[in-house]
N, C-alpha and C positions, 0 to 999 in steps of 0.2 A: 925366496925362502918358502918352503912348502908348508911350514907350520904357522905361517903368519895368520891365517884365518883362526886357528885355535887360540893363539896368543891374544889377538884383538877381541875375540869373543869372550875369553876369560876376563879380560880387563873391562869389557862392557858390562858383564854380569856383576863384577865386583863393584864397579862404579854405581850401577843402578841400586844395588843392595845398600851401599853406603848412603845414597841419596834418600832412600826410604827411611833410614834411621835418623836422619837429620831433621831438626824442626823446620817448619815452614819458614821460608824467607829467601833472601838473595843467595845465600850459600847453597841451599838445597837446589835452587834453580841452576846455579853454575854447575853443580855436580851432575844434575840431570843432563845438561848440555854436554858435559864430558862423556857421559854414558852414550849419548846419541852419536857423538863423533866416533867413538870406538866402534859402535855398531855399524856405522857407515863404512869405516875402514875394513871391518870384517867382511861386509858384503862385497866390497870392491876387491878384496884379496881372495875371495872364494874361488876355487878352481873352476874354470870354464869347461865347456863341452870339449871332448876330445875330437877335434876336427879330422885328424888322421884316421881315426876309427870309423867315422862317418863316411869318409871317402872310400875306405875299404869295403864298407857295407854296400855302398851304391854300386861299386864295381862288381861285387859278387852278385848283387841283385840283377844287374844288367846282363851278366854272363849267363844267368839262369833263365832269363826271359826268352820268349820265342823270337824276339826281334834280333837277338844276338846270332842266331843261326843263319 
């Protein structure tokens, strides 16, 4: 799912804002934990580097180098 990062980030922000509104105590701590979990999920689902593009860049760089001739 390509939009997973956006969904998880939106839930993390909403959970953090809800935790700020709650009075201090156990419920607030639990809500902050929920926000942290969503934040970690967003970080894990973030798109990684495009390896294929890097390979193309390395091949082009090698082709233009003096060693390639």
